[in-house]
Structure formats: C-alpha cells, structure tokens
N, C-alpha and C positions, 0 to 999 in steps of 0.2 A: 176952928172949932171953939166953941165957947164952953164955959164952965157948966153951963146948964145942959148942955148936950151930953148925953151919956152915950157912951159907946156900948154898943151891943155886939158883943162878939159871939159869933156862932161857935158853938163847941165843935171842936174837930173830932170827927168820928173816923176812926180808922177801921177800915174793913179789911180783914185778912182773908184772902182767898187761899184755900188749901191747894198747894200744887201737887198734882199726882206724882207719885214716885217714878212712874214710867210714863213716857209720852203716850198720848192718846193714839190710837190706831188711825192713821190717816186714810187707811183703806177700808175702814169699817162701813162707810156708806156704800162702797162699791162691791163689797164682798158678799157672796151668797151665804157665807158662813159668818154671820154677823158677830158672833162672839169670838171668832178666831183672830188672834193677834200674831201676825208673822214675826214681828220684832220680839215679842215675848217668847215665841217658840225658838227663834234664833238665839236669844240670850240664854234660854234654858239649855239648849243644845251645847252652847259654848261653855256654860258652867259645868255640864256633865263631862265635857271633854277635859276641862281643866282639872276636875276632880279625878278623872281616870288617869291623867298624866301624873298628878300628885301621888295618887295611890301606887302607880307603877314605880315612881321614883322612890317612894318610901319602901316598897317591897324590895327593890334592887339594892337600896342602901342597907336594909337589914340583912339581906342575903350576903352582901359584901362584908358586913361586920361578922356574920357567922363564919364565913370561909376565909377571913383574914388570917386565921391561924394556920391555914393550909398553904403556907407560902412555898411554892415549888422550889425556890432557890435554896431554902433550908434543906429540903429533901435532896436536891441535887448535890449540895455540899456533902451531906452524909453519904450519899451514894458514891460520890467521887472519892471520898476518904476510904470507904469500904473497898472500892475497887483498887485503890492504891495499896492498901494493906494486903489485899489478896494477891496482888501482883508481886509485892515484896516477899510474901510468904512462899508463893509458888516458885519464885526465883531461887530463894534459899533452899527449898525442897529439891528443886531441879539440880542445884549444885551438889547437895548431899547424895542424891540418887545417882548423879553422874559419877561421883567418886566411887560409890559402891559398885556401880555397873562396871567401871574400869577395873576395879579389883577383881570382880567376878570373872570378867573377860580374861584377865591375866591368868587367873587360876584355871579357867577352861583351856586356855592355850597350853599351859604347862601340863595339864592332865592329858590333853590330846597328844602332845609330844611323848609323854611317858607311855601312853597306850600304844603309840606307834612303835616306840622303842621296845616295849614288851612283846608286841606282835612280831617284830623283826627278830628278837632273840628267840622266841618260840619257834618261828619258822626256821631259823638257823639251827637250833637244837634238833628240830624234827629232821632236817636234811642230814645232819651229822649222824643221828640215830639210825635213819634209814640207810645211810652208807655203811655203818657198822653192821647192821642186820644183813645187808647185802653181802658184805665180806664174810660174815659168819655162815650165811646160807651157802655161799660158793664153797667155803672150806668144807662144810658138812657134805655138800654134794660131791666134792672131789674125793673125800675120804670114803664116802659110801660107795662111790664108783670103784675105788681101789679095792675095797673089801669085797666087792661083787666080782672082781676080776676083770673089769673092763679096762682096756687100755686105749689110750687115745692116740 
C-alpha cells in the first residue's frame, strides 16, 4: 500500500435483532388454531401450579404460626399435674374417711353389743317377773280355793 492510497473502511453497522422472550411456536404452521401456543399454555399452567403451591405453603405456615401456642404437650403436662394432685387429694381423703369409718364401725359394734345386752336383760327381767306373777297367781288361787272350802 502506498501513501497515496487511502483506505476506505466500511463503517460497521451492527444490526440487533430482538429475540422473542418465548420461543416461537414450532407448531403454528400445522395448528388449526394458529394463535394457540401449547408451550405458552404449558408454562402458564405450570406458573399457576407454582402459585397455588406457594399460596398453600404460605397458608399452612400462617396456620402453624397461629396454632403454635396450642402446644398439646403443655396441656398434657398441666393435665398430668392436675391428675396427680387429684390422686394425692383423693388418697388423703380416703385415709381420713377410712379412719372415720373405722371409728363409726367400732361405735356401731359397741352399740349393737349394748342393745343385745339390754334386750337380754329385759328378757331375763320379763321371765323373772312372769315367774313372780305365776307364784302370786298360784298362791291367790290356793287361798281362794281354801276360802271356798275346796279340798284337794
């Protein structure tokens, strides 16, 4: 190249072609529904599924947060403590009642023995009184017979 020759450079022109965000429908030429894109429908359904799963997860998480205070182990511990306390109190009460019942039972036995002794004394006194009446009746009968002049 010589000094007299001038270089002519062609200006570089860059052409940017805009890429579509989604791939073109390869089935568009064969589809009777020209505007229907099965891949776009698939992607939309997948996005709806992901949204539904995310919404369900969020709902479950908020429900878990709301009911975290309802820990059944805490309730079980308080129930177990209440039942233990009730058992101790009922055992103490049974001990006291057993002692009272034993005392009452002893009193009832003593009263029963006393009642039987009283009945036996009354029966004995009745027999003795009947015997005295019989002796008196016989004496009166013998005296009356003597007065009437009957001899035996």
